[in-house]
N, C-alpha and C positions, 0 to 999 in steps of 0.2 A: 692492083698493084700485083707484077709476073712471079713468077713462082720463084727466080732465085731473089727477087727484093723478100719474099715472105721468111724464106730457109732463113737471110740473114739476121729478120727481126729472132726470129727465137735460137738464134747464135746469141745473138744478146742477151737476151731476156735472161736464158739459161747459165751463160756468164758471170750477169749478176747476182745471181739466184748463187754459185757457188764462194761469190766472193764475200756474199751474205752468212755463208755457212763458215768459212774460215775465220772470221771475225770473232767467233766463238769458241775456235776452238784453241786445244792451248799451247798447240806450235805454230803459229798463225803467218808463219813467213813459209815455213816449210809446207803448206796446208796452200798458200795462195801461189807459189810455186810448181806446184803439183798439177793443179788446175788451170793455170796459164798454157804449162806443156800438154795435159792432156787436149786441153779446147783448141790447140791448135791442132794436136793430133786430128780431131774430130772433125777438125775444117778441111784438115787435107782429103781425112780420108771420104768426105764426101762428094769430091771432086775426083771422079773417075778416072781423067787423064793423068792425075797425078800417081796415081796406085795402081803398080799393075797387077797384085795378089794380096792375097789374104797371109804372106806369110810374112809379105812387108810389115803388115799393119800388125800382128805377131809381134815381131821383133823391137817396134817401136811402143807397146805397150810393154814388153820387157824392161825396155830403158826405162820406164817413167817410171816403173815399181821400183829399179834399183835406186835414181835418186832419191826419193822417197824414204828410202830406209838408211839410206848414206845421213840427208840429211835430217832424217830421228835421232838415227849416233851422234850427230853432232853435239846438236842439240843437249842429247843426255850428257854429254862430256863439259860443253859449257856449264851447266846446270849445277846449281849447290849441290852438297853431297845429300842432305833432307831435306823435303821437300817442303813447303808449307809449314817450317817451324815458327812457333807465334814469336813476335818480339820479347827477346829478355827483359825482365824488368830489374831494375836495379833494388838491388837486396839489402835493407838496410839495418844492421847487425845493433840487437839490444848491447848499449852496452852496460854491462859487468859490473858493480861496484863490490870489491872486496870488503867485506862485514867482519869488522874487530869478533874475534871472539869474546862468547860473551855477551856477546852487547843485543838490548833487546831489538828485535825483528823492528819491531814497530817506532820507528822514531820521531820523536818530535822537535820541530823546531825551536829554537829556542824563542820564547816571550810569542809564540803561535796560538797560545791558547791565555796571555797574561789577562783577558779578562775575564776571563770565567772561573781564575784561582783568586781563594776568597781568604785572605791570612788572619787565623782567627787568633786574638789577642792573646798573649799569654798570661794568664792570674797564676800567679805563684800561690802554691794550696799554705793555708795558714797552719804556722806551727802549732797553734794549738788544739789543734783538732783531736789529736793522740796525745794533747800533755795531760795527765789528771791531774788533778789539785784534791786534798782533804777538804771537810768538810769548814767551810768559813773562810776557803781561799777561791780563787778566780787565775785563771793564767792569761796572763799579758806576754808581749813582747817587746825584747830592751831593743836598743840601736841598733846593734847588729843581727835584729828577727829571732833573739835568742825565747825559748818560750821559758818563760817562770814565771811560777805561785805568786801572788800578792794577797795579803789579807781584803776581802770584803767588805767594801763600806756597808755598812747596813740600811742604810738610808733606800740601799738600791733592790733590797730584801722585797718581793711581792708581799702587800698588804693582805693579814689576815681576816678571811670571811667567817670566821667561827670561833668559840670557844676549845672547840676540838682541836684547832690548830695552837695553840697557846701553849705552852711550855714553862714546866719550873724547875729552876735551876738550885743548884746547891747553896746557892746564898741567897736561897728563897725570895728569888725577885722572878716576878712573869715576867716572859718574851713572848711577843707576839707570835713568833713559831720558831720551830728549830733553826731555819735559817738566819736569825736574828741574832739567836740564842751564840751560835758558833763561830756568826762574822764577828761579834762580841770579843768573846772570847780569844780569839785570834789574836785581835787588837793588845790581848792582856800578855800573849805568850813573851817569857824572861821575866816574868813578874812574879811575887808569891802570891798576889791575887788570882791570879790566872791559872797557875799550877794547881791549886783547890779549887777552882771551878768547875763544874760540872752539870750536865743535866741530872736532874732528881726523878723525877714523871712526866707524862702528859697532863695535859690542862694547866688552870691556872694554878697558885700556887693555894694552899686553902689549910687548913688545922690538920697535924697528922700527931695521931694520939701516941703516947709511948708505950712503945712494946714491953712488955711487963715479962718476967723468965719464963711462964706457965704459957705464953700466947707465943713465944719463941719456941720451945718444943712443939708447938704442934704445926708450926709451922711446914715444916719438911715434910710432914705424914700427908698435907693438903697439898703440896708441890710434887711428891713423890706421885700421888695419883693422878694430879693434873698431868704432867708429862706422859705417862702409859696411856691417857685417854688421847691426849692430841698426837700420841704415835698411831693408834689404832687407827682416829679420824682420818687421817693422813693414807693410810692403808686403804681403806677401804673406798676414796674418792681418789684413787691413784691410776683409776684402768686406765688413761690416754692422758696424766698430766706430768707423768715423772716426779712424781712429788718425794718421793724416794727411790734407791737403787737398787741393784737387783738385790746384792747382800742385805741391807736392812729391809725388806721386803721379807726376805725369807725368814728372820729374826720375828718380826714381827707379826708373820703371818701364825705361828706358833701362840704367839700372845692371844691372837685372835681368833682362836681355833679353841684356844683352854675356857671349857665350860665352866669351871670355878673362877673365871676370872668376875670382876668387883664392876659390873656396867657402872656408866658414871651418872653420877650425881651428888646432889647434896647429903653426904654419909657422916654419921658424927665421928664425934677421934676415937671413941674406943672402935667403934667398925672397921673405922682407917688400918689403927694399928693392927686388928688381928688380921686382917688380909695380907697386910706387909707379913707379920710373922710365917704366915698360912703359905701364900705365895711368892716367898721372896725373891726365886727367881725371875719374877715377872718385872720384878723393876730394876735390875741388872742393868740391860741395855738402853730402858728410855734414861736413866739418869747419865749413860756414858754418851749416847747422840745428843744431848741437850750440850754437852762440853764440847763436843765439836764440835756443833753449830754456832756456837760463840766463835769460839778460837778461831779468828779469819784474819784480825789484822793486827799483826802478823801471827800464822800457823805454826806456833812453839810452842806449843804445851801449858802457857799461861793462859790468865785471863786477865785485862786489866780494866779499869772501871770504866775504861770505854768499851771494851767489850762487852762487860754486862750490863750496857745502858739499856739496849733492844728488849734483854727481859727484865729489867729493874723498872724501866720509866710507865710500861703499862701497871705493874703490879702495885706499884708504892699507891697508888689513892685506893686499891680494892683491900692492901694486905701491908697494913702499916708496918709489919714486921719485916720485912723488905730492905729496910737500910741496913738494919741493926745483925738479921742471919748473914749477907755478903762478909759484911765488917767481922763477922766471929770467925767466917769459915776461913780467914788469911789464918793462919792460925802461927806462922813464923812472921805475921806483919810486915812484910818485906813490899804489900799494896799488889802484890798479884798474888791469885789462887790457884795452885798448881791441880792436876789432874789426880792425886791422889788426898789433897784436903777437901776437892770438891763433893768428893768420892765418901770420904768420913760426914759430912758434913748432911749429905742425904743417908748414913747411915748403912751402905756398902762396905762391905769387911775385906780388910786389906789383900786377901788372896784372890777376892774378886777382882779387884781393879786390874784392865787389862788394856794398854793402848793401843792393840790390834782391834780393840770394840770399837772405835771413833772412825767409823766409815764413811 
């Protein structure tokens, strides 16, 4: 291969390398055109007969660079204002739903949780729950669901389990229990027999001896002493049971702390009489207290036969003068015992009777 052939091969290789460099250039067209012009210049430059001087070679080189700059400027003007801006993504705006003022922010579709909702069957309250009836009557509702009290059937009362549950009535008849007695009395309402029928005492009916005058005079002595001892016993046991209110405790405390107080026991009538005269003030409050305990239905300052029953019924089997005593306490025979009549029966003086002591 001659010298000219060798030069030609190198020129072709050089041209190929420059073309590959332009393929990676950002301005591919300008680069390729510039390299082509430059290649032609070098080809001509290597032929001595075509160029006569270095000045001509420099002028051509300057033209090449001017063309390259013009090409760059044109490319820049034709390019977008921002290079390599990322392609804008479509923005989907959330639809804002205006919510009614005051609405619950957690909205539940109607029927969304129907399967989880368990509707409770409405059961109306029994009207008889808070409707109270007196002894011998029970509550029932009529057709309009209105509660009313009707006489209890004695056969629905529980059977008695012992003699202590039996009661004796003023008709001298033994009833299996107080429930049986009051149910029977209710059925006799409006009749003369029903008006006279009362609970007499606890226990089966038995023979009650006649109360003579001497025994009747002794009865209030034992009753006063018994009432006083009951109050003292309540005071001693009343640490946490609230058996007495504060005013009652203050009055009983004075009796409890009195060293002259006659202790509870089986005392003779003579001793009880002397103690009453000597310590009269100790007995005033116990007599008033017992009246207040009995005067409950209603609280009107009078004791009816029914209100006396809680005291009479347990006493009669032990104190056969009980019935006569309470009968004679009704001085005006109006079937009721007033406070002043009650106090007089127990020997309390008129000036010491005080309604304010019934607390």
